[in-house]
C-alpha positions as CSV (number, residue, x, y, z in Angstrom):
1,X,0.0,0.0,0.0
2,X,1.3,3.4,-1.0
3,X,1.8,5.9,1.9
4,X,0.0,9.0,0.6
5,X,0.1,12.6,1.8
6,X,-3.1,14.6,2.3
7,X,-3.0,15.9,-1.2
8,X,-2.9,12.4,-2.6
9,X,0.8,12.5,-3.6
10,X,3.9,10.7,-2.6
11,X,7.5,11.9,-3.1
12,X,9.2,9.2,-5.0
13,X,12.8,8.3,-6.0
14,X,14.7,5.2,-7.1
15,X,17.8,4.1,-5.3
16,X,20.2,1.3,-4.5
17,X,20.3,0.1,-0.9
18,X,23.6,-1.7,-0.2
19,X,23.4,-4.6,2.3
20,X,23.8,-3.6,6.0
21,X,27.2,-5.4,6.5
22,X,28.7,-3.3,3.7
23,X,27.3,-0.2,5.3
24,X,28.5,-1.1,8.7
25,X,32.0,-1.5,7.2
26,X,31.7,2.1,5.9
27,X,30.6,3.4,9.3
28,X,33.7,1.7,10.8
29,X,36.0,3.5,8.2
30,X,34.3,6.8,8.9
31,X,34.8,6.3,12.7
32,X,38.5,5.5,12.1
33,X,39.1,9.1,11.0
34,X,37.8,10.4,14.3
35,X,35.3,8.5,16.5
36,X,32.1,10.6,17.1
37,X,33.9,13.6,15.6
38,X,31.9,16.9,15.5
39,X,33.7,17.5,12.2
40,X,31.2,15.2,10.3
41,X,27.4,15.0,10.5
42,X,27.2,11.2,9.6
43,X,24.4,9.7,7.6
44,X,22.7,7.0,9.8
45,X,22.9,3.5,8.3
46,X,19.1,3.4,7.9
47,X,19.3,6.5,5.7
48,X,22.2,5.4,3.5
49,X,21.5,4.8,-0.2
50,X,22.9,5.4,-3.7
51,X,20.4,7.7,-5.4
52,X,19.5,6.9,-9.0
53,X,16.7,9.2,-9.9
54,X,14.1,11.4,-8.3
55,X,10.5,11.7,-9.6
56,X,9.2,14.5,-7.4
57,X,5.6,14.4,-6.0
58,X,3.6,11.6,-7.7
59,X,-0.1,10.9,-7.5
60,X,-1.0,7.5,-6.1
61,X,-2.3,6.0,-9.3
62,X,0.8,7.3,-11.2
63,X,3.0,5.8,-8.5
64,X,1.5,2.4,-9.2
65,X,2.1,2.8,-13.0
66,X,5.6,3.9,-12.3
67,X,6.4,0.9,-10.1
68,X,4.9,-1.4,-12.7
69,X,7.0,0.0,-15.6
70,X,10.2,0.0,-13.4
71,X,9.6,-3.6,-12.3
72,X,9.3,-4.7,-15.9
73,X,12.5,-2.9,-16.9
74,X,14.4,-4.1,-13.8
75,X,13.7,-7.7,-14.7
76,X,15.8,-7.2,-17.8
77,X,18.8,-5.6,-16.0
78,X,21.8,-7.6,-14.7
79,X,22.7,-8.1,-11.1
80,X,26.1,-6.3,-10.7
81,X,28.7,-7.5,-8.2
82,X,29.9,-4.4,-6.3
83,X,32.0,-3.3,-3.4
84,X,33.0,0.0,-1.7
85,X,36.4,1.3,-2.7
86,X,37.6,4.9,-2.7
87,X,36.2,8.2,-1.6
88,X,35.9,11.9,-2.4
89,X,34.4,15.0,-0.9
90,X,32.9,18.4,-1.8
91,X,32.9,17.6,-5.5
92,X,30.9,20.5,-6.9
93,X,29.6,23.9,-5.8
94,X,27.1,23.4,-3.0
95,X,28.2,19.8,-2.2
96,X,28.9,19.4,1.5
97,X,29.1,15.6,1.4
98,X,31.8,13.0,1.9
99,X,31.3,10.2,-0.5
100,X,32.2,6.5,-0.6
101,X,32.6,5.1,-4.2
102,X,31.3,1.8,-5.5
103,X,33.6,-0.4,-7.6
104,X,33.2,-3.7,-9.3
105,X,30.6,-4.1,-12.1
106,X,30.0,-0.4,-12.3
107,X,29.2,-0.5,-16.0
108,X,26.3,-2.8,-15.2
109,X,25.2,-0.5,-12.4
110,X,25.5,2.5,-14.7
111,X,23.2,0.7,-17.2
112,X,20.6,0.6,-14.3
113,X,21.3,4.3,-13.7
114,X,20.5,5.1,-17.3
115,X,17.7,2.6,-17.6
116,X,15.5,4.1,-14.8
117,X,14.9,7.5,-16.4
118,X,14.5,5.9,-19.9
119,X,11.9,3.5,-18.6
120,X,9.7,6.1,-16.9
121,X,10.0,9.1,-19.2
122,X,7.4,7.7,-21.7
123,X,4.9,7.9,-18.8
124,X,5.4,11.7,-18.7
125,X,7.1,11.9,-15.3
126,X,9.4,14.6,-14.3
127,X,12.8,12.9,-14.1
128,X,15.9,14.2,-12.4
129,X,18.4,14.2,-15.3
130,X,21.6,14.7,-13.3
131,X,24.3,12.2,-14.2
132,X,24.2,9.1,-12.1
133,X,27.2,8.6,-9.8
134,X,27.9,5.3,-8.1
135,X,28.6,7.1,-4.9
136,X,27.0,7.0,-1.4
137,X,27.1,9.9,1.0
138,X,28.6,8.9,4.4
139,X,28.1,12.4,5.9
140,X,28.3,16.1,5.6
141,X,30.9,18.5,6.8
142,X,30.1,20.8,9.7
143,X,31.0,24.3,10.8
144,X,34.0,22.9,12.6
145,X,35.4,20.5,9.9
146,X,39.1,21.0,9.4
147,X,41.2,20.2,6.3
148,X,43.3,17.6,8.2
149,X,40.2,15.7,9.3
150,X,38.7,15.7,5.8
151,X,42.0,14.5,4.3
152,X,42.2,11.7,6.9
153,X,38.6,10.6,6.2
154,X,39.0,10.6,2.4
155,X,42.3,8.8,2.7
156,X,40.6,6.1,4.9
157,X,37.9,5.7,2.2
158,X,40.5,5.6,-0.5
159,X,42.2,2.7,1.3
160,X,39.0,0.7,1.7
161,X,38.4,-2.4,-0.4
162,X,35.1,-3.5,1.0
163,X,33.4,-6.9,1.0
164,X,31.8,-7.7,-2.3
165,X,28.0,-8.0,-2.6
166,X,25.5,-8.6,-5.4
167,X,22.9,-6.0,-6.2
168,X,19.7,-8.0,-6.7
169,X,17.0,-5.3,-6.5
170,X,16.2,-1.6,-7.2
171,X,14.2,0.2,-4.5
172,X,11.4,2.7,-5.0
173,X,11.6,5.1,-2.0
174,X,9.0,7.3,-0.5
175,X,10.9,10.4,0.7
176,X,9.5,11.6,4.0
177,X,9.0,15.3,4.9
178,X,12.2,16.7,6.5
179,X,12.0,18.3,9.9
180,X,13.8,21.7,10.2
181,X,17.4,21.0,10.8
182,X,16.8,17.3,10.2
183,X,18.1,14.8,7.7
184,X,16.0,13.3,4.9
185,X,14.6,9.9,5.6
186,X,12.7,7.4,3.5
187,X,10.4,4.4,3.5
188,X,10.9,1.5,1.0
189,X,7.7,1.5,-1.1
190,X,8.7,-1.3,-3.5
191,X,11.6,-3.7,-4.0
192,X,12.0,-4.3,-7.7
193,X,14.1,-7.5,-8.4
194,X,16.8,-7.3,-11.1
195,X,16.4,-10.2,-13.4
196,X,19.5,-11.0,-15.4
197,X,21.8,-12.5,-12.8
């Protein structure tokens, strides 16, 4: 059942949710640069995801159509084998994030990233056309972040060669309203299996 706001819409996006052991490994790497440091506002494990595309506010009946079309497309996409390796930070104007990078079958993952907007654009949805990046935000800098801390953290991510895992599904997320000063959270609306393993 779709969670629906009062105006009958739900804020939808598609994303990859890595398995929890791989995310816990990332959290350990982040803590190694400075446990509980005020120099980073970390993303909680339950909020970590690799964003693919945002669809904005979607009416309930349109959300059902979108999920159906994406499920059909996802069944034709491969199941890439991935792992976390590498990191970067503050990559463009207005970016406050520290990112962990995915490695492995990134070409197959990029095909999923290209396939999502292509699958839904014929339904007339607004599609976020920013280039897909196989990156996951581990946190954002704060008012007290120093260059040495940031260098340590990015270096720790650069040295990471995480445990491999297979991506078996694409997730359709319902983005929840953000409280002032809070972090964006989501609910999983649909799990869409990838088919060509």
